[in-house]
C-alpha positions as CSV (number, residue, x, y, z in Angstrom):
1,M,0.0,0.1,-0.4
2,S,1.3,3.0,-0.9
3,E,2.0,6.6,1.9
4,F,0.2,9.3,2.0
5,A,2.0,12.6,1.6
6,H,1.7,14.1,5.3
7,F,4.5,13.7,7.0
8,D,4.1,15.1,10.8
9,A,6.7,16.6,12.8
10,E,9.4,15.0,14.6
11,S,11.8,16.9,14.9
12,P,12.6,19.3,17.6
13,L,12.4,22.5,14.6
14,G,7.9,21.3,14.3
15,V,7.7,21.0,11.1
16,A,5.5,19.6,8.3
17,M,4.0,18.9,5.3
18,C,0.6,17.6,3.4
19,V,-0.1,17.2,0.0
20,S,-3.4,17.4,-0.7
21,S,-6.2,17.3,-3.6
22,F,-9.7,18.6,-3.1
23,L,-12.6,18.4,-5.6
24,V,-15.0,21.7,-6.3
25,S,-18.1,20.8,-7.9
26,V,-20.8,23.6,-7.9
27,D,-23.3,23.7,-10.2
28,G,-27.1,25.9,-10.0
29,S,-27.9,24.3,-6.7
30,G,-25.1,25.0,-5.1
31,L,-21.6,23.5,-3.6
32,L,-20.8,20.2,-3.1
33,V,-20.5,19.9,0.5
34,G,-20.3,16.4,3.0
35,R,-20.1,15.9,7.3
36,M,-17.8,13.4,7.9
37,G,-19.9,10.6,10.3
38,A,-17.6,8.9,12.9
39,H,-16.3,5.5,9.8
40,E,-13.6,3.2,10.9
41,A,-14.2,3.8,6.0
42,W,-11.8,6.7,7.1
43,A,-9.0,5.9,8.0
44,S,-8.4,4.3,4.1
45,L,-10.0,6.8,2.4
46,D,-7.5,9.3,4.4
47,H,-9.5,12.3,4.3
48,V,-7.7,15.5,5.2
49,A,-10.0,16.9,8.0
50,S,-9.8,15.2,10.9
51,G,-10.4,15.8,14.5
52,K,-13.6,17.4,16.1
53,D,-14.3,20.1,14.0
54,A,-14.0,17.6,11.4
55,L,-16.9,15.7,12.6
56,E,-19.1,19.0,13.5
57,G,-18.0,20.4,10.4
58,W,-18.9,20.7,6.6
59,V,-16.2,18.9,4.4
60,L,-15.5,19.0,0.8
61,P,-14.8,15.7,-1.0
62,A,-10.3,15.8,-0.5
63,G,-7.6,13.9,1.2
64,H,-4.0,13.4,1.1
65,T,-1.5,12.3,-2.2
66,R,0.1,9.3,-2.2
67,I,3.9,9.3,-2.4
68,G,4.2,9.5,-6.6
69,E,0.8,9.7,-6.9
70,D,-0.6,12.7,-9.5
71,P,-2.3,15.1,-8.1
72,A,-5.0,14.3,-10.6
73,A,-4.6,10.7,-10.6
74,A,-5.9,11.1,-6.7
75,A,-9.0,13.6,-7.1
76,Q,-10.3,10.9,-9.2
77,R,-9.4,8.2,-6.6
78,I,-11.2,10.5,-4.7
79,A,-13.9,10.9,-6.3
80,R,-14.4,7.0,-6.3
81,D,-13.7,6.5,-3.0
82,Q,-15.3,8.7,-1.0
83,L,-18.1,9.5,-3.5
84,R,-18.8,6.7,-5.4
85,A,-18.3,8.5,-8.7
86,E,-16.0,9.6,-11.8
87,V,-15.8,12.6,-13.1
88,P,-15.5,12.9,-16.3
89,D,-14.4,16.4,-16.4
90,L,-12.0,17.4,-14.1
91,R,-10.0,20.9,-14.2
92,L,-6.2,22.1,-12.2
93,A,-8.3,25.5,-10.8
94,R,-5.6,26.0,-8.3
95,V,-3.1,25.5,-6.6
96,L,-3.2,26.9,-2.7
97,S,-0.6,27.0,-0.6
98,Y,-0.7,27.5,3.8
99,A,2.6,27.5,6.5
100,G,0.9,28.5,10.4
101,P,1.4,26.6,13.5
102,L,-0.8,23.5,14.3
103,P,-0.4,23.9,17.5
104,S,-2.9,20.8,18.3
105,R,-0.8,18.1,16.5
106,G,3.0,20.0,18.5
107,Q,4.0,21.5,14.9
108,Q,5.5,25.0,15.1
109,T,4.7,25.4,11.8
110,H,2.6,23.1,8.9
111,W,2.7,23.0,5.4
112,D,0.2,22.5,2.7
113,L,0.3,22.1,-0.8
114,C,-3.6,21.9,-2.0
115,F,-4.3,21.2,-5.6
116,V,-7.7,22.0,-6.1
117,Y,-9.9,21.2,-9.2
118,D,-13.5,21.9,-10.2
119,A,-15.0,18.9,-10.9
120,E,-18.3,17.8,-12.3
121,L,-19.6,15.6,-10.0
122,E,-22.4,13.4,-10.2
123,V,-23.3,11.5,-7.1
124,G,-26.0,8.9,-6.0
125,D,-26.8,7.7,-2.9
126,T,-24.6,9.2,0.5
127,P,-22.1,6.7,1.5
128,P,-22.1,5.3,4.7
129,W,-19.1,7.2,6.0
130,F,-20.7,10.4,5.3
131,V,-23.6,12.0,7.6
132,E,-24.8,14.1,5.0
133,L,-23.9,14.7,1.2
134,R,-25.9,17.3,-0.3
135,R,-25.9,20.7,-2.1
136,V,-25.6,23.9,-0.5
137,P,-26.4,27.1,-2.4
138,L,-23.4,29.3,-1.8
139,T,-24.7,32.3,-0.2
140,S,-25.6,30.2,2.7
141,L,-22.5,28.6,3.4
142,R,-19.9,30.9,5.4
143,R,-15.9,29.9,6.7
144,E,-16.2,28.6,9.5
145,Q,-19.2,26.1,9.0
146,F,-16.3,24.0,7.7
147,A,-13.9,21.6,8.7
148,R,-9.8,23.0,9.2
149,G,-9.0,24.1,5.9
150,H,-11.1,23.5,3.9
151,G,-12.9,26.9,4.8
152,D,-9.9,28.1,3.9
153,V,-9.4,27.0,0.1
154,L,-13.5,27.5,-0.6
155,A,-12.9,31.4,1.1
156,D,-9.4,31.7,-1.4
157,L,-11.6,30.9,-4.6
158,G,-14.0,33.5,-3.5
159,L,-16.9,31.1,-2.9
160,L,-18.4,32.4,0.1
161,L,-18.3,35.8,1.5
162,D,-17.0,35.8,3.9
163,G,-14.0,35.0,2.0
């Protein structure tokens, strides 16, 4: 099994890095978002949000890339694994980089490199690892409603009113 590109700090410097792919799917009815359930599948699905806020906030379909995996291939894998969906038309929207402390993990500096893809997604039944998966009008979404990092990505894309 491939390792994910998620490097926790083991040095006294407390520096770590994650490389992730995000899927942003917007249509006339809104943005596709989900609420994660406390399901054991998330251990293998490797979602980039974790902790209490991931279970309480909205999340985008997203995950860490595997070592040597192309970010677009990771986005396709995320669509299949998390949503049980195929992405016929996938477009790189932006590459975003964030750096800052992550005290909850004892990291003085945590780098996030995020490959963000526009994706036309049609999702059927909600997979069991989501409590909820639906489209929400962009006008009703705020950054604080999202799990760690997901609201930042949407704000930087200009998709949130408070971003």
